[in-house]
Every structure is written in C-alpha cells, then in structure tokens.
C-alpha positions as CSV (number, residue, x, y, z in Angstrom):
1,M,78.2,21.6,-54.2
2,M,75.4,23.5,-52.5
3,T,72.0,24.1,-54.7
4,Q,70.2,27.3,-53.5
5,L,66.5,26.5,-53.3
6,R,63.4,28.6,-53.0
7,H,60.1,27.6,-52.2
8,P,57.0,29.6,-52.9
9,S,55.2,29.8,-49.9
10,P,51.6,27.8,-50.6
11,P,48.1,29.2,-50.3
12,L,47.4,28.0,-47.7
13,K,44.8,30.9,-46.2
14,L,42.4,30.5,-49.6
15,H,40.9,26.9,-48.0
16,R,41.9,27.2,-44.3
17,K,37.7,28.4,-44.0
18,T,36.2,25.3,-45.9
19,L,38.6,23.3,-44.4
20,R,37.3,24.3,-40.6
21,K,33.6,24.2,-41.9
22,S,34.4,20.5,-43.1
23,L,36.0,19.7,-40.0
24,R,33.3,21.3,-37.5
25,L,30.5,19.1,-39.8
26,R,32.3,16.0,-39.5
27,L,32.5,16.8,-35.5
28,E,28.9,17.1,-34.8
29,W,28.3,14.3,-37.2
30,D,30.5,12.2,-35.2
31,S,29.0,13.7,-31.4
32,G,25.3,12.9,-32.5
33,D,24.0,16.9,-33.6
34,I,23.4,15.5,-37.4
35,S,20.7,13.1,-37.3
36,S,22.0,9.8,-39.3
37,G,18.7,10.4,-42.1
38,H,20.9,13.3,-43.2
39,A,24.0,12.9,-42.6
40,E,25.0,11.6,-46.3
41,K,23.1,14.2,-47.8
42,E,24.4,17.0,-45.7
43,S,28.2,15.8,-46.7
44,L,27.5,16.0,-50.2
45,E,26.2,19.1,-50.0
46,I,29.7,20.3,-48.0
47,V,32.0,18.9,-50.5
48,E,30.2,20.5,-53.5
49,G,30.3,23.4,-51.4
50,E,34.1,23.1,-51.0
51,E,34.4,22.7,-54.5
52,D,32.6,25.7,-55.4
53,E,34.7,28.0,-52.7
54,T,38.0,26.3,-54.4
55,D,36.9,27.1,-57.6
56,L,35.9,30.4,-56.7
57,N,38.8,31.3,-54.9
58,Q,41.0,29.7,-57.7
59,S,39.1,32.5,-59.7
60,D,39.8,35.1,-57.5
61,D,43.2,34.0,-57.5
62,D,43.7,34.0,-61.5
63,G,42.4,37.4,-61.5
64,D,44.9,38.6,-59.3
65,D,47.8,37.0,-59.2
66,D,47.1,34.6,-62.5
67,E,48.5,31.5,-60.8
68,E,47.4,28.2,-60.8
69,E,46.9,25.6,-57.5
70,T,50.2,23.0,-57.8
71,P,49.5,19.7,-56.0
72,C,51.7,21.3,-53.6
73,E,48.8,23.2,-52.2
74,A,47.0,20.5,-51.9
75,E,49.8,18.7,-49.8
76,A,49.4,21.6,-47.7
77,M,45.8,21.7,-47.2
78,E,46.2,18.2,-45.8
79,I,48.9,19.4,-43.4
80,E,47.5,22.6,-42.3
81,F,44.5,20.0,-41.3
82,L,46.7,18.0,-39.1
83,L,48.5,21.4,-38.0
84,E,45.0,22.5,-36.6
85,E,44.3,19.3,-35.0
86,D,47.3,19.0,-33.2
87,G,47.1,22.9,-32.3
88,Y,49.4,24.4,-34.4
89,G,47.1,26.1,-37.3
90,L,47.7,29.3,-39.0
91,D,46.6,31.3,-36.3
92,S,47.8,29.2,-33.7
93,P,50.1,30.9,-30.5
94,L,51.7,27.6,-30.9
95,R,52.5,27.9,-34.7
96,E,53.7,31.6,-34.0
97,E,55.9,30.4,-31.6
98,K,57.4,27.9,-33.8
99,E,57.7,30.2,-37.0
100,L,59.6,32.1,-34.5
101,E,62.1,29.6,-33.3
102,E,63.0,28.5,-36.9
103,P,64.3,30.1,-39.6
104,S,62.0,31.3,-43.0
105,V,61.7,28.9,-45.8
106,E,62.4,31.4,-48.2
107,T,65.7,32.3,-47.0
108,E,67.1,29.2,-45.9
109,S,69.3,27.4,-48.0
110,F,69.3,23.3,-48.3
111,S,71.9,21.2,-49.1
112,E,71.3,18.1,-51.6
113,S,70.9,16.0,-48.8
114,E,68.5,18.1,-46.6
115,V,66.0,18.2,-50.2
116,V,66.0,14.1,-49.6
117,S,65.5,14.4,-46.3
118,E,62.6,16.8,-47.3
119,N,61.1,14.5,-49.5
120,R,60.9,11.9,-46.6
121,D,59.4,14.2,-44.7
122,K,56.8,14.6,-46.7
123,S,56.1,11.2,-47.6
124,A,55.6,10.6,-43.9
125,N,53.4,13.2,-43.7
126,E,51.0,11.7,-46.7
127,E,51.4,8.6,-44.6
128,K,50.2,10.2,-41.1
129,V,47.4,11.5,-43.2
130,S,46.3,8.5,-44.7
131,E,46.5,6.7,-40.9
132,K,44.8,9.9,-39.4
133,W,41.7,9.0,-41.5
134,S,41.8,5.7,-41.2
135,K,41.4,5.6,-37.6
136,N,38.8,4.1,-35.8
137,P,36.2,7.4,-35.1
138,E,36.7,6.3,-31.0
139,D,40.7,7.2,-31.6
140,T,41.6,10.4,-30.1
141,T,44.2,13.1,-31.3
142,D,47.0,14.7,-28.8
143,A,44.1,17.3,-28.4
144,G,41.8,14.5,-27.4
145,T,39.4,15.4,-30.2
146,S,38.2,12.9,-31.8
147,V,39.0,12.1,-35.7
148,P,36.0,10.7,-37.6
149,S,36.3,8.6,-40.9
150,P,33.8,8.4,-43.6
151,R,34.5,4.4,-43.2
152,A,33.3,4.9,-40.0
153,V,29.7,6.0,-40.2
154,P,28.0,3.0,-40.6
155,Q,30.1,1.7,-37.3
156,R,28.0,5.0,-35.7
157,T,24.9,4.2,-37.0
158,T,24.7,0.7,-35.9
159,R,26.1,2.2,-32.2
160,S,23.1,4.7,-32.1
161,S,20.3,2.2,-33.3
162,Q,21.7,0.0,-30.2
163,S,22.1,2.6,-27.8
164,N,18.3,3.7,-29.0
165,K,17.5,0.1,-28.1
166,T,19.1,0.2,-24.9
167,S,17.4,3.6,-24.1
168,W,13.8,1.9,-24.7
169,C,14.5,-1.1,-22.9
170,W,15.4,1.1,-19.9
171,S,12.6,3.1,-20.5
172,F,10.5,0.3,-20.6
173,A,11.8,-1.2,-17.0
174,L,11.1,2.3,-15.6
175,F,7.7,2.9,-16.3
176,C,6.5,-0.7,-16.1
177,L,8.5,-3.4,-14.4
178,F,9.4,-0.8,-11.0
179,P,6.0,-0.2,-10.7
180,S,4.7,-3.9,-11.4
181,T,7.6,-4.8,-8.7
182,L,6.4,-2.2,-6.0
183,L,2.8,-3.3,-6.5
184,V,3.9,-6.6,-6.1
185,I,6.4,-6.0,-2.6
186,G,3.3,-3.8,-1.5
187,G,0.6,-6.5,-2.1
188,L,2.7,-8.9,-0.3
189,G,3.4,-6.6,3.0
190,Q,-0.5,-6.1,3.1
191,H,-0.9,-9.6,2.8
192,V,1.3,-10.7,5.4
193,W,-0.2,-7.7,7.8
194,H,-3.8,-9.4,7.4
195,Y,-3.2,-13.1,7.1
196,G,0.2,-13.3,8.9
197,M,3.7,-15.2,7.4
198,P,2.3,-18.5,5.4
199,L,4.0,-21.4,7.0
200,S,3.9,-23.6,4.2
201,L,3.0,-23.7,0.4
202,S,-0.7,-25.3,1.1
203,Q,-1.1,-22.3,3.2
204,L,-0.4,-19.4,1.2
205,M,-2.6,-20.8,-1.7
206,G,-5.6,-21.4,1.0
207,Q,-4.6,-17.6,1.9
208,L,-4.2,-16.4,-1.8
209,E,-7.4,-18.2,-2.8
210,L,-10.2,-15.7,-3.8
211,H,-12.5,-17.8,-5.7
212,W,-12.2,-15.6,-8.8
213,L,-13.8,-18.0,-11.2
214,E,-16.9,-18.4,-9.0
215,G,-17.1,-14.4,-9.6
216,L,-17.1,-14.9,-13.4
217,W,-20.7,-16.0,-13.1
218,L,-21.8,-15.5,-9.6
219,Q,-23.1,-12.1,-9.5
220,H,-23.3,-10.5,-5.9
221,E,-25.9,-7.9,-4.4
222,P,-24.7,-4.2,-4.4
223,C,-23.6,-3.9,-0.8
224,N,-27.0,-2.3,1.0
225,S,-26.1,-1.2,4.5
226,D,-29.8,0.8,4.9
227,C,-31.4,-2.1,6.4
228,R,-34.8,-3.1,7.8
229,V,-34.6,-4.8,10.8
230,S,-37.3,-7.0,13.3
231,L,-36.6,-8.7,16.7
232,V,-39.2,-11.8,16.1
233,E,-40.6,-14.1,18.5
234,S,-42.6,-17.7,18.7
235,V,-44.6,-18.1,21.5
236,P,-45.9,-21.3,22.5
237,E,-49.6,-21.8,22.6
238,G,-51.0,-21.5,26.2
239,L,-48.8,-18.8,26.8
240,F,-50.2,-15.8,28.0
241,Y,-49.3,-12.3,28.7
242,P,-51.3,-9.4,30.1
243,P,-53.4,-7.3,27.3
244,D,-50.9,-4.6,27.4
245,S,-47.5,-6.4,26.7
246,S,-46.1,-5.4,23.5
247,S,-46.0,-8.3,20.9
248,L,-43.7,-9.2,18.0
249,P,-43.7,-10.7,14.5
250,S,-43.9,-14.4,14.3
251,I,-41.1,-16.1,13.6
252,S,-43.4,-18.4,11.0
253,E,-44.5,-15.5,9.4
254,T,-40.6,-14.2,8.9
255,W,-39.8,-17.5,7.2
256,T,-42.7,-17.1,5.0
257,N,-41.6,-13.5,3.7
258,L,-38.2,-14.3,3.1
259,L,-39.2,-17.4,1.2
260,T,-41.5,-15.4,-0.8
261,R,-38.6,-12.6,-1.6
262,A,-36.5,-15.4,-2.8
263,N,-35.3,-14.7,-6.6
264,R,-31.8,-16.8,-6.6
265,S,-30.7,-18.6,-3.4
266,V,-31.6,-19.5,-0.1
267,D,-28.9,-21.0,2.2
268,I,-30.0,-22.6,5.6
269,A,-27.9,-24.0,8.5
270,A,-29.7,-25.7,10.8
271,F,-29.5,-28.4,13.5
272,Y,-32.1,-30.5,12.3
273,F,-35.1,-30.2,10.0
274,T,-38.4,-31.2,10.6
275,L,-41.2,-28.9,9.4
276,R,-43.9,-31.7,9.4
277,D,-45.4,-34.2,12.1
278,T,-44.4,-37.2,10.3
279,D,-41.3,-37.8,12.9
280,L,-44.1,-38.3,15.5
281,G,-46.2,-40.6,13.3
282,L,-49.3,-38.5,14.0
283,T,-51.2,-35.4,13.1
284,E,-50.5,-32.4,15.5
285,P,-52.8,-29.3,14.5
286,S,-49.7,-27.1,15.8
287,A,-47.4,-27.9,12.9
288,V,-49.8,-26.3,10.1
289,Q,-47.2,-23.4,10.2
290,G,-44.3,-25.6,9.8
291,K,-45.9,-27.5,6.5
292,Q,-46.6,-24.3,5.3
293,V,-43.1,-23.4,5.5
294,F,-42.0,-26.6,4.4
295,K,-44.6,-26.1,1.0
296,Q,-42.7,-23.0,-0.1
297,L,-39.7,-24.7,0.1
298,M,-40.7,-27.8,-2.0
299,E,-41.9,-24.9,-4.5
300,L,-38.6,-22.6,-4.9
301,E,-37.2,-25.0,-7.4
302,A,-40.4,-24.7,-9.9
303,K,-38.8,-20.6,-9.1
304,G,-35.7,-20.9,-10.3
305,V,-34.4,-20.2,-7.1
306,K,-31.2,-22.9,-5.7
307,L,-31.9,-24.2,-2.2
308,Q,-28.6,-25.6,0.1
309,I,-29.2,-27.1,3.3
310,A,-26.2,-27.8,5.6
311,V,-27.5,-30.0,8.4
312,N,-26.2,-31.5,11.2
313,G,-25.4,-35.3,10.6
314,P,-25.8,-38.0,10.0
315,R,-29.7,-37.6,10.7
316,T,-31.8,-40.7,11.8
317,D,-35.2,-39.1,10.6
318,T,-34.2,-37.7,6.7
319,R,-38.0,-37.5,5.2
320,D,-38.0,-33.8,4.9
321,T,-34.5,-33.0,3.4
322,A,-35.0,-36.5,1.4
323,D,-38.0,-35.0,-0.3
324,L,-36.1,-31.6,-1.0
325,S,-33.7,-33.2,-2.7
326,R,-36.1,-34.3,-4.9
327,T,-36.9,-30.9,-6.7
328,D,-33.0,-30.6,-6.6
329,A,-32.3,-28.9,-3.6
330,E,-28.6,-29.8,-2.5
331,V,-28.8,-31.1,1.1
332,R,-25.6,-31.4,2.5
333,E,-24.8,-33.6,6.4
334,V,-21.9,-31.9,8.2
335,D,-20.3,-34.4,10.6
336,L,-18.9,-32.0,12.8
337,Q,-18.5,-34.4,15.5
338,S,-15.6,-36.5,13.6
339,V,-13.9,-32.9,12.7
340,T,-14.2,-31.2,16.2
341,G,-16.3,-33.8,18.7
342,G,-19.6,-31.0,18.6
343,I,-22.5,-30.7,16.1
344,I,-24.2,-27.7,13.9
345,H,-26.0,-26.0,16.1
346,T,-26.5,-23.2,14.1
347,K,-29.6,-22.1,13.4
348,L,-29.2,-19.3,10.2
349,W,-31.2,-18.1,6.9
350,V,-29.2,-16.3,4.4
351,V,-31.7,-15.1,1.4
352,D,-30.0,-13.8,-2.0
353,Q,-27.3,-12.8,0.0
354,K,-29.5,-9.5,0.8
355,H,-32.1,-11.3,4.0
356,L,-31.1,-12.5,7.1
357,Y,-32.5,-14.5,9.7
358,L,-30.4,-15.4,13.0
359,G,-31.9,-16.8,16.4
360,S,-32.8,-19.7,18.7
361,A,-35.6,-21.0,15.9
362,N,-34.8,-24.5,14.8
363,V,-36.1,-25.7,12.0
364,D,-38.8,-27.6,13.5
365,W,-42.3,-27.2,14.1
366,R,-42.2,-27.3,17.4
367,S,-40.3,-23.9,17.4
368,L,-42.8,-21.9,15.6
369,T,-45.9,-23.2,17.9
370,Q,-44.8,-25.0,21.0
371,V,-41.6,-23.4,21.7
372,K,-40.5,-20.1,23.3
373,E,-38.1,-18.4,20.4
374,V,-36.6,-15.4,19.5
375,G,-34.9,-14.1,16.7
376,V,-34.1,-10.9,14.4
377,S,-34.6,-10.8,11.0
378,M,-32.5,-8.4,8.4
379,E,-34.2,-7.8,5.2
380,D,-32.4,-5.5,2.2
381,C,-29.1,-5.9,4.3
382,S,-26.9,-7.3,1.7
383,C,-23.7,-6.0,3.5
384,L,-24.5,-8.1,6.8
385,A,-26.3,-10.9,4.5
386,Q,-22.8,-11.7,2.7
387,D,-20.9,-12.0,5.5
388,A,-23.5,-14.5,7.2
389,S,-23.1,-16.1,3.8
390,R,-19.5,-17.0,4.3
391,I,-20.3,-18.8,7.8
392,F,-22.7,-20.7,5.6
393,E,-20.2,-21.4,3.1
394,V,-17.3,-23.0,5.9
395,Y,-20.2,-25.3,6.9
396,W,-20.8,-26.4,3.1
397,N,-17.3,-26.7,3.4
398,I,-17.0,-29.2,5.9
399,G,-20.1,-31.0,4.8
400,A,-18.0,-31.8,1.2
401,Q,-14.9,-33.4,3.2
402,K,-15.4,-37.3,3.8
403,N,-12.5,-37.7,5.4
404,G,-13.6,-35.2,9.0
405,S,-10.9,-33.0,8.4
406,L,-10.4,-29.3,8.3
407,P,-8.1,-27.4,6.3
408,H,-4.7,-26.0,7.5
409,F,-6.0,-22.6,6.4
410,W,-9.1,-21.4,5.6
411,P,-8.9,-20.1,1.9
412,A,-9.7,-16.0,1.7
413,R,-13.3,-16.3,0.1
414,Y,-14.1,-17.6,4.0
415,S,-12.8,-14.8,6.0
416,A,-14.9,-12.4,8.1
417,L,-16.1,-9.2,6.4
418,S,-17.2,-8.3,9.9
419,S,-15.6,-8.8,13.4
420,S,-15.3,-6.7,16.8
421,E,-12.2,-4.6,15.2
422,H,-14.4,-3.4,12.2
423,P,-17.6,-3.6,12.6
424,L,-20.0,-2.8,9.9
425,N,-21.5,0.5,9.7
426,L,-25.1,0.2,9.1
427,K,-28.5,1.6,9.5
428,L,-31.4,-0.3,11.0
429,N,-34.5,1.1,10.6
430,G,-32.9,4.5,10.0
431,V,-30.8,4.1,13.3
432,P,-26.7,3.9,12.8
433,A,-25.3,1.0,14.2
434,R,-22.4,-1.0,14.5
435,V,-23.0,-4.8,13.6
436,Y,-21.2,-7.9,13.3
437,L,-21.2,-11.4,13.6
438,S,-19.5,-13.6,15.9
439,S,-19.2,-17.6,15.7
440,A,-18.0,-20.8,17.5
441,P,-16.0,-22.9,17.9
442,P,-12.4,-21.4,16.9
443,Q,-11.5,-24.2,14.8
444,I,-13.9,-23.7,12.5
445,S,-14.0,-19.7,12.4
446,A,-12.1,-18.0,9.3
447,Y,-9.7,-15.4,9.6
448,G,-11.0,-12.1,11.0
449,R,-14.3,-14.0,12.8
450,S,-14.7,-13.1,16.3
451,D,-15.0,-15.6,18.4
452,D,-18.7,-16.3,20.2
453,L,-16.9,-16.8,23.7
454,S,-14.5,-14.0,23.9
455,T,-17.6,-11.8,21.6
456,I,-19.8,-12.7,25.1
457,L,-17.2,-12.2,27.7
458,S,-16.6,-8.6,25.8
459,V,-20.3,-7.1,26.0
460,V,-20.5,-8.3,30.0
461,A,-17.1,-6.7,30.5
462,D,-18.4,-2.8,28.4
463,A,-21.5,-2.9,30.4
464,Q,-21.6,-0.3,33.1
465,K,-25.4,-0.2,34.3
466,Y,-27.1,-3.8,33.7
467,V,-26.7,-7.3,31.9
468,Y,-30.0,-8.8,31.2
469,I,-29.5,-12.5,30.2
470,S,-32.2,-15.1,28.4
471,V,-30.9,-18.8,27.9
472,M,-31.9,-22.2,27.9
473,D,-28.8,-23.5,29.8
474,Y,-26.5,-21.4,32.0
475,L,-23.9,-23.8,33.4
476,P,-20.3,-23.0,34.5
477,M,-18.9,-26.6,33.5
478,S,-18.8,-28.9,30.4
479,Q,-21.7,-30.9,29.6
480,F,-21.5,-33.3,26.8
481,T,-17.9,-34.6,27.7
482,E,-16.1,-36.9,30.4
483,P,-14.3,-36.2,32.3
484,L,-16.5,-33.1,33.5
485,R,-14.4,-30.2,33.4
486,F,-15.5,-27.1,35.6
487,W,-15.4,-23.7,33.1
488,P,-15.9,-20.7,34.8
489,A,-15.6,-18.4,31.8
490,I,-18.6,-16.7,31.2
491,D,-19.8,-17.0,35.4
492,S,-16.4,-15.0,35.8
493,A,-17.3,-12.4,34.0
494,I,-20.8,-12.1,35.7
495,R,-19.4,-11.9,39.3
496,A,-16.9,-9.3,38.4
497,A,-19.3,-7.2,36.8
498,A,-22.2,-7.3,39.7
499,C,-19.5,-7.2,42.7
500,T,-16.7,-5.0,41.4
501,R,-18.5,-2.3,38.7
502,R,-21.9,-2.7,40.7
503,V,-23.9,-3.7,37.3
504,E,-27.0,-4.7,37.7
505,V,-27.0,-8.1,36.6
506,N,-30.9,-10.3,35.9
507,L,-30.4,-14.0,34.3
508,L,-33.2,-15.6,33.2
509,V,-32.6,-19.4,32.9
510,S,-35.4,-22.3,31.3
511,Y,-36.8,-24.9,33.4
512,W,-38.0,-28.3,31.3
513,S,-38.1,-31.7,31.8
514,R,-34.2,-32.0,30.4
515,S,-33.0,-29.2,32.6
516,P,-29.7,-29.9,34.1
517,G,-30.1,-30.2,37.8
518,S,-26.3,-29.5,38.6
519,M,-27.5,-25.8,36.8
520,F,-29.7,-24.9,39.7
521,L,-27.4,-25.1,42.3
522,F,-24.5,-22.7,40.2
523,L,-27.0,-20.5,40.2
524,Q,-27.5,-20.7,43.9
525,S,-23.9,-19.8,44.4
526,L,-24.8,-16.6,42.1
527,T,-27.3,-15.3,44.6
528,V,-25.9,-15.5,47.5
529,L,-23.9,-12.9,46.6
530,N,-26.6,-10.8,46.9
531,R,-26.5,-10.8,50.7
532,S,-24.4,-9.0,53.3
533,P,-21.5,-7.5,53.3
534,L,-21.1,-8.1,49.4
535,G,-24.6,-6.7,48.4
536,C,-23.7,-7.8,44.7
537,N,-27.0,-6.6,42.3
538,I,-27.2,-10.5,40.8
539,N,-31.1,-11.9,40.2
540,V,-31.7,-15.2,38.9
541,K,-35.4,-16.3,37.6
542,V,-36.5,-19.5,36.0
543,F,-38.9,-19.4,33.3
544,E,-41.6,-22.3,32.7
545,V,-43.9,-22.7,30.0
546,P,-46.8,-23.9,31.2
547,S,-48.5,-27.2,29.3
548,T,-51.5,-29.3,29.0
549,A,-51.4,-33.0,29.5
550,E,-51.5,-33.4,25.7
551,Q,-48.6,-30.7,25.1
552,K,-46.7,-32.9,27.6
553,K,-46.8,-35.8,25.1
554,I,-45.0,-33.7,22.5
555,P,-41.3,-34.3,23.0
556,F,-38.6,-31.5,22.9
557,S,-41.1,-28.8,23.1
558,R,-42.6,-26.5,25.9
559,V,-39.5,-24.4,27.1
560,N,-38.4,-21.1,26.5
561,H,-35.4,-21.8,23.8
562,A,-34.2,-18.3,24.0
563,K,-30.3,-17.5,23.7
564,Y,-29.5,-13.3,23.7
565,M,-28.1,-10.5,26.0
566,V,-29.2,-6.7,26.1
567,T,-27.0,-4.6,28.1
568,D,-26.8,-0.6,28.5
569,I,-24.2,-0.7,25.6
570,V,-25.2,-3.5,23.0
571,V,-27.4,-6.1,21.7
572,Y,-26.5,-10.0,21.3
573,I,-28.4,-12.4,19.7
574,G,-27.2,-16.0,19.4
575,T,-27.7,-19.9,18.9
576,S,-25.7,-21.3,21.3
577,N,-26.7,-22.5,25.3
578,W,-24.1,-21.4,28.2
579,S,-21.6,-24.2,28.7
580,E,-18.4,-24.8,27.8
581,N,-19.2,-27.6,24.8
582,Y,-21.5,-24.9,23.0
583,F,-18.3,-22.8,22.6
584,T,-15.4,-25.1,22.2
585,H,-16.8,-27.7,20.2
586,T,-20.3,-27.0,18.6
587,A,-21.1,-24.6,16.1
588,G,-22.9,-21.2,16.7
589,V,-23.3,-17.9,15.8
590,G,-23.5,-14.4,17.3
591,L,-25.0,-11.0,16.2
592,V,-23.5,-8.0,17.9
593,V,-25.4,-4.7,17.3
594,N,-24.6,-1.4,19.2
595,Q,-26.4,1.9,18.9
596,T,-25.0,4.0,21.6
597,G,-24.8,7.2,21.1
598,S,-27.1,7.1,18.5
599,V,-29.5,10.3,17.3
600,V,-32.7,8.0,17.4
601,G,-35.6,10.3,15.6
602,E,-39.1,10.5,16.2
603,G,-41.2,7.4,15.4
604,Q,-37.8,5.4,15.6
605,R,-36.4,2.7,18.1
606,S,-33.3,1.5,18.6
607,L,-32.6,-2.2,18.8
608,Q,-31.3,-2.2,22.3
609,T,-34.9,-0.4,24.0
610,Q,-37.1,-3.1,22.2
611,L,-35.2,-6.1,22.9
612,Q,-35.1,-4.6,26.6
613,E,-38.6,-4.7,26.6
614,V,-39.0,-8.3,25.2
615,F,-36.6,-9.3,28.1
616,L,-38.8,-7.6,31.1
617,K,-42.1,-8.6,29.8
618,D,-40.6,-12.5,30.1
619,W,-39.0,-11.2,33.3
620,T,-41.9,-9.7,35.2
621,S,-44.8,-12.2,33.5
622,Q,-46.2,-14.5,35.7
623,H,-44.0,-17.5,34.1
624,A,-40.7,-16.4,35.8
625,Q,-40.2,-17.2,39.4
626,T,-37.4,-16.5,41.2
627,L,-34.6,-19.1,42.0
628,S,-36.0,-22.2,44.6
629,N,-34.0,-24.3,46.4
630,G,-35.9,-27.2,45.2
631,D,-35.6,-26.1,41.3
632,A,-32.7,-28.7,41.3
633,K,-34.7,-31.4,42.4
634,R,-37.2,-31.4,40.2
635,C,-35.2,-31.5,37.3
636,G,-34.9,-34.6,34.9
637,R,-31.4,-35.1,34.9
C-alpha cells in the first residue's frame, strides 16, 4: 500500500547566517588569524551569540507563523553546513542545478520502502557529520578547505609554539651564527694572506700566538710618530778636525740622557758588555764616561726600571753583567754560534718602548772615547721603538733556549711593524719621513722583517746621483768560515751603479791593526774601473785614527768603526761590517730613512743632509787618504 507522505520544508534559512559566521570564525582560527590566547573566549562569545540569534529568530517565527523548532531543524542545520562545505549551499549554483534535476519533496510520493531508505540516509548523514567533526585539522574536504575540530585546538596551539621556537632558532642563526661564520672565514683569509698557509699545527699555533695574556698587564705607550732625532758620534781622543767643522752630540751623552728618561724598562742588545776598564786590569782615565753609564745602569732597579740585557755568549769577561744581575737586572747570553754559526753583533737600546739608540757603538768604554762611532738617537718615537723592541725580543727568546734551536715559525708578536714594503710614516724633527728597520740573518728575522742585505742592495740600486759609504770592513768574500767563498753581492751592486748608471760612489774604509789585507786588493779592483775607457766614477779612501804609544796599548781601539750609507734618496745606518758572514750568520740591524720630496721648513734639516755632512767631514779630513798599493802590505792580517 502506497502512503502519501508530505514533509514540511525545514527552516534552513533561519540559521544560515549564524552557521556561516561560525564556520568563518573557525577557519580564521585554523589559519592563525585569531591568537590562541583569546580563541576560547571568542568561541564562547560566538556560541552565546548563536544561541541569542537562534532565540531571536525563533521569537520572530513564533510571531509570524507561531511554529516551534523541530528536531528536523537541527538536523537540517548540520546538513546545510555539510552542503556548504561541498559547494551545495542554499545559494550555491550547484544546489540550484541539483534542484532542477530532482523533483520537489513536497510533490513526490514515497513508498514505505522509500521511507525506510530515507531514514537510513539520515543515519548515514549523521555519521558523516560526526566523522567530519572528528577529523584531524589537517584533513581537507573535497573543496580543499580545512575542517577544524574542537579537539584539534590543543594540537594547533602546540604546533604553533613549536613553529615559533623554530622561527626563533632560524633568526638566531641568521643574526648571530651567520655573521660569526663570515668573520671566521674572513679572518682565515686575511691570516693566510699575511702569513701564508701553515704547513703544520705547530706552525699555525705560532702564527696565531698573539701573547694576549701579557697584554693584560703590560701597557704599551701610545704610538707616537712625531719624533725627535739626532745623529750622534764618538770622536776618539787625539782626532782633530778643522775648527769650522760641524760636530754632533756624543754617544755617551745620548746613553746618559736615555737612562735618565727611563721610567719602566731598558732593553739592550750588545756584542759584549765592558763599560768599566776592569777588563784590562788597569786604571784608564778615558774610561770615565763608560763608568758613568754603568753607574746609571746599576741605579735603574732603585728607580723601579726593569733592565734586560741580551749579550752574545758565551762570554769570558762577565764582571759587568754579573754585577748588574745582583741588582735584579735580567741578563741572557745568546749563543747564536750554536744556532746560525754567527754572533750577536747588534748594538741596540730601547727605553720604555718609546726611545731608542741604534748605531756602531758597542757597550764598551772604548766606544765612547777610543773608537770613532756613528749612530742615531730617536726620542718620543714609540712607533719605531716598539718595532725595535720586537727585534730585541727575538734575541731574548733565543737566549732562553738551551738546546740551540730556533722555532719553526716565529710567533706573531715578533712580526715586523715596518718594512721596505710598508714603511712607517713619521715626522723626524718636523720633516716627513718613511722609515723602517731591517735585520740579519734571515734565520732569526720574524715575519715581515726586511732582510738587511736586501735593504743595502735596494738602497744602492735606487741611488741616482751619489752613494757615500763609510764602513770598517769591506770584503766581497766570506771572512770567518772555511773554505773561503767569493761573495760579490754588494760589490756587484756598486760596480753596476758606477759603471752603468754613472752614479758617483765614494767608499771610505778603515785601516787598523786588525784590517784584513785581502780587503785592499779587492778595493784596488774597484779603483781600476776609473781608468779609460770605462771611466766609472768610483773613489776609495782609507781612514786611519792616529795613536800615541800609550793609546796603542789599548786593544780593540783606535779605529773608525762606523757603518752607514747616504745617497741622494735615503739614509742607511747599520751595525754590520760588509762581508758575507755578517749578513748570513751574524745578527745585526739597520735603519732606513727616506725624506726625498719632503718639504723642509725654515730652520729644519733632513737627516740625509746631516749625514752627508758627517761623511764629507771625514772624507775631506787629514785622516782619510787615497787607497795606495802599500796598504795591503802593512795590515796585521
């Protein structure tokens, strides 16, 4: 039997606005637009709003149709929610097309079996709604829209917290770790550029060693580039010049002045240390200046000044250094013979890492009154004094080694602060100058230090007008090794300057009882170049200090001991004689000053002009004689 059923149309439109608002709020919550802190509160307000609106709509309907909401209405709301998700909402074009295809419920007749089927469909729809709400928030509908679930809210909050932590970690890496990585890579590149690629771990440690712990308590003077400089000399007793000749401050006065100004430290590198005449076992009146300097050294400890002495060793006469050690002075004998086969021939003073002396004078009473010496004193010149201190520290380091070895790589704290490639820009008595220090031999020269021999060769090669040289020994061969070797490095440079560039070369050497006879034979080979057709402008003179019978009894004295060179470009003042061993085995230093092109104001004089006058005074004096054939015959060795 067929039963005609008629279902009333449920009031779906009554709740469409509320459902859409609720769905939109949940979608915003799912996308993170609503903060988790207020999500629960907002949800509660929406639910209350839904109830209020439902009540209001019901009240309105009661007034209009006087009908009550049936259970079918709630079910219809859920169905409408699902239909809107699937694109079949009441206003959807898909729904309109569906309605055109299917007959209206109001005019359709159902059989009993169809009623049962409809109830089965209702149950399926209820299960579908329940399944939709219980899905994971990450599951999507056919339309691709996320379906939030109230049970998924805590998971969403946890995932949001984890996302915030991940974002913070990436921000930290971006702003902290990434710049740090760039700094490390950049520092490594700069390190390799300056020091080269280390070949071993020990070499790398030596390169990186900056001695920063010492910097915690050792305060260096601020680098001062405005220096006061003076050429200084020692004139032996009995050596006379014309009355109108210029004179320089004495070396003894210079040392006394430096010790008076010392406040913290005095570092001295010396060949030997004999400021008193006790080494001769007699009383020598001319030793008074040396004794005065020694007295000041003994008083440094009472002033709170630290004295460090690096002297060539082993020594036979240690009376001066032993007495100084009793005043807490530190003395180290540097056995360079076991390391390079040479000696410490350096003559260098560094005071407070602010003032310095460099020149030919040994720390010996004879160097102040019995030997002709030339040096340079620089005060308030900490930029250069700190660099000189690094050379001293190399000797000091070697003196601490008992096994006669050198480090594989000199630590960075010994690296040069000046070089021929990177000279210091200073002002010497107000005149701009480019200055650097050189050292020998290469084995004990730290990174960046200009080699002393290479420096001399470059000075000769750069000269355009003249080269004036004053040196005790000039010998183009080895001097203290067996077998003897020919060594033409400097000799060839001088010949090239005079014969190919037509530079005037004046060479002043010394004659005394210990002069090597072979030196004069080599010098004669230079003067031969003056003859036609070569006509090379090379001139050689021999300087001899006159001596009385008593003065001749003083050993290692009465000689012109200077070691310098002046050209039309630069000034070079060194501590080495000019033969092979002094540059390949023996420790020495050199100072190069270039003031070419500098503006010299009124009342100012360049160092180059002053040293040129010193040379010409000796060159034109009665003590300098032209080289003769008999000079080699009268030499003691």
